C-alpha positions in Angstrom: 0.0 0.0 0.0 1.9 3.1 -1.2 1.1 6.7 -1.8 3.1 9.6 -3.2 1.8 12.5 -1.0 1.4 12.9 2.8 -1.9 11.5 4.0 -2.7 14.9 5.6 -3.0 16.3 2.0 -6.2 14.3 1.5 -9.4 16.3 1.1 -13.1 15.7 1.6 -15.3 14.8 -1.4 -17.0 18.2 -1.0 -13.7 20.1 -1.3 -12.8 17.9 -4.3 -16.2 18.6 -5.9 -15.9 22.4 -5.4 -12.3 22.4 -6.6 -13.2 20.5 -9.7 -16.0 22.9 -10.5 -13.8 26.0 -9.9 -11.1 24.6 -12.2 -13.6 23.9 -14.9 -15.2 27.3 -14.6 -11.9 29.2 -14.6 -9.1 27.2 -16.1 -9.7 23.9 -17.9 -12.6 22.6 -20.1 -14.4 19.7 -18.5 -13.8 17.4 -21.4 -10.1 18.2 -21.2 -10.1 17.2 -17.5 -11.9 14.0 -18.3 -9.4 13.2 -21.0 -6.5 13.9 -18.5 -8.1 11.6 -16.0 -8.3 8.8 -18.5 -4.8 9.3 -19.6 -3.6 9.3 -16.0 -5.3 5.9 -15.4 -3.6 4.4 -18.4 -0.3 5.9 -17.4 -0.6 4.4 -13.9 -1.5 0.9 -15.2 1.4 1.0 -17.6 3.9 2.2 -14.9 2.8 -0.6 -12.6 2.9 -3.4 -15.3 -0.9 -4.1 -14.8 -2.0 -3.7 -18.4 -2.4 -6.9 -20.5 -4.9 -7.8 -23.2 -7.7 -8.5 -23.2 -9.0 -5.7 -21.0 -12.5 -5.2 -19.5 -13.7 -1.7 -18.6 -16.7 -1.8 -16.4 -18.6 1.6 -16.5 -21.4 2.9 -14.3 -22.9 6.3 -14.4 -21.9 9.8 -15.3 -18.4 11.0 -15.2 -17.1 7.8 -13.6 -18.2 6.0 -16.8 -16.7 8.8 -18.8 -13.3 8.2 -17.4 -13.7 4.6 -18.5 -14.6 5.6 -22.0 -11.5 7.7 -22.3 -9.4 4.7 -21.1 -11.1 2.6 -23.7 -10.4 5.1 -26.5 -6.7 5.3 -25.5 -6.2 1.6 -25.3 -7.9 1.1 -28.6 -5.4 3.5 -30.2 -2.6 1.6 -28.5 -3.7 -1.7 -30.0 -5.1 -3.4 -27.0 -7.9 -5.9 -27.2 -10.7 -4.6 -25.0 -14.4 -4.5 -24.2 -16.6 -2.0 -22.4 -19.4 -3.1 -20.2 -22.2 -0.7 -19.5 -24.2 -1.0 -16.3 -26.5 1.9 -16.9 -26.8 2.6 -20.7 -29.1 5.6 -20.3 -27.1 7.4 -17.7 -24.4 9.3 -19.5 -23.0 12.7 -18.5 -22.6 15.1 -21.4 -18.8 14.6 -21.3 -19.2 10.9 -20.9 -21.5 10.7 -23.9 -18.9 12.6 -25.9 -16.2 10.0 -25.2 -18.5 7.1 -25.5 -19.4 8.2 -29.1 -15.6 8.5 -29.7 -15.3 4.9 -28.7 -18.1 3.9 -31.1 -16.4 5.8 -33.9 -13.3 3.7 -33.1 -15.3 0.4 -33.1 -14.7 -0.3 -29.5 -16.7 -3.4 -28.5 -19.3 -2.9 -25.8 -21.9 -5.0 -23.9 -24.8 -4.2 -21.7 -23.7 -5.9 -18.5 -25.7 -8.7 -16.9 -24.8 -11.3 -14.3 -23.6 -13.8 -17.0 -20.5 -11.6 -17.7 -18.0 -13.2 -15.4 -14.8 -11.5 -16.7 -12.9 -14.8 -16.6 -11.4 -14.2 -20.1 -9.9 -10.8 -19.2 -6.4 -10.2 -17.9 -7.0 -6.6 -16.8 -10.2 -5.1 -15.4 -10.8 -1.4 -14.9 -13.5 -0.4 -12.4 -15.3 2.8 -13.3 -18.6 2.0 -11.7 -18.9 4.4 -8.8 -16.8 7.4 -7.7 -15.9 9.1 -4.5 -19.4 10.6 -4.1 -21.0 7.1 -3.8 -23.2 6.7 -0.8 -25.2 3.7 0.4 -25.1 0.1 -0.7 -24.6 -1.3 -4.2 -27.7 -3.2 -5.4 -28.8 -5.3 -8.3 -26.7 -4.8 -11.4 -23.9 -2.9 -9.6 -23.7 -5.6 -6.9 -23.4 -8.3 -9.5 -20.7 -6.4 -11.4 -18.6 -5.9 -8.2 -18.9 -9.6 -7.3 -17.9 -10.7 -10.7 -14.9 -8.3 -10.8 -13.8 -9.7 -7.4 -14.2 -13.2 -8.6 -12.0 -12.6 -11.6 -9.5 -10.8 -9.5 -9.3 -13.8 -7.1 -8.6 -15.9 -10.2 -5.6 -13.8 -11.4 -7.0 -10.9 -13.3 -5.4 -7.5 -12.4 -8.0 -5.0 -11.2 -7.5 -1.2 -11.3 -10.0 1.2 -9.8 -10.6 4.7 -11.1 -10.4 7.3 -8.2 -11.8 4.9 -5.5 -12.9 1.3 -5.2 -16.5 1.2 -6.2 -18.8 0.7 -3.2 -16.6 2.7 -0.8 -17.6 6.1 0.7 -15.0 8.7 -0.3 -15.2 10.4 3.1 -15.5 7.5 5.6 -13.7 4.8 3.6 -16.4 2.4 4.6 -18.7 0.1 2.6 -22.2 -0.5 3.8 -21.6 -4.2 3.7 -18.1 -5.5 4.1 -18.2 -7.5 0.9 -19.8 -5.0 -1.5 -16.8 -3.2 -2.8 -14.2 -3.8 -5.5 -10.9 -5.3 -4.4 -8.0 -4.0 -6.5 -4.4 -4.3 -7.3 -4.2 -0.6 -7.9 -6.4 2.4 -7.2 -5.7 5.6 -9.2 -6.8 8.7 -7.2 -7.6 11.6 -9.5 -6.6 15.2 -8.6 -6.0 14.7 -4.9 -6.3 11.9 -2.4 -9.7 11.8 -0.5 -9.8 11.3 3.2 -11.7 8.0 2.6 -8.7 6.5 0.9 -7.0 6.1 4.3 -9.8 4.9 6.5 -11.9 1.8 7.1 -12.4 -0.7 4.3 -10.2 1.3 2.0 -7.2 0.1 3.9 -7.8 -3.5 2.8 -9.6 -2.8 -0.5 -6.5 -2.1 -2.6 -2.9 -3.4 -2.6 -1.6 0.0 -3.7 -2.8 3.6 -4.3 -1.3 6.4 -6.2 -2.6 10.0 -7.0 -2.4 11.6 -10.4 -2.5 15.4 -10.7 -4.6 16.4 -13.7 -4.5 20.2 -13.1 -7.4 20.6 -10.6 -6.7 23.5 -8.3 -7.4 22.2 -4.8 -8.9 24.8 -2.4 -11.8 25.9 -0.2 -14.1 27.6 -2.7 
């Protein structure tokens, strides 16, 4: 379990949300930030030798899914074999839809996830289901996806989480149920560590964590 910044530099999810909004309003277009996030995830996977074809990218809602679509687009350009799994096909953010359409233009394969997708044929799995703002307990389709990711990870697949392990609260580090969160080889924090990365279930959810600076100005806005 490693990190590249002092733990006391971690912020709450509210500070992160406001910092992201301020940066978008004043400095960097939101699509550019999403692109940077996706590139940083690919960079981290490559640096830690966790990227091997075929790759499954499991996408939930909104901007969390959008980060996964950027990853998919990049990996397609790099020649990796990959598939995107959509949990909520009608829940795109505006930026996420932009990058999903980019994936379609590049002929990235995608599936509407159901419980039959066990991920046993994938060497690398990227979790983009829930972000740091997640609250509550994963249910139905998300619960099945988390369980199937963990099953594949237990059988040798490398699992990478975007920003935080899906199912964990970004402020408390806790999951509502101890088994309903993704267990990863690497978690790639985006922008700044969150306080929930260093508490509760987060401490055993991932083998390692690293933060990637994508240009978000962190502050109390």
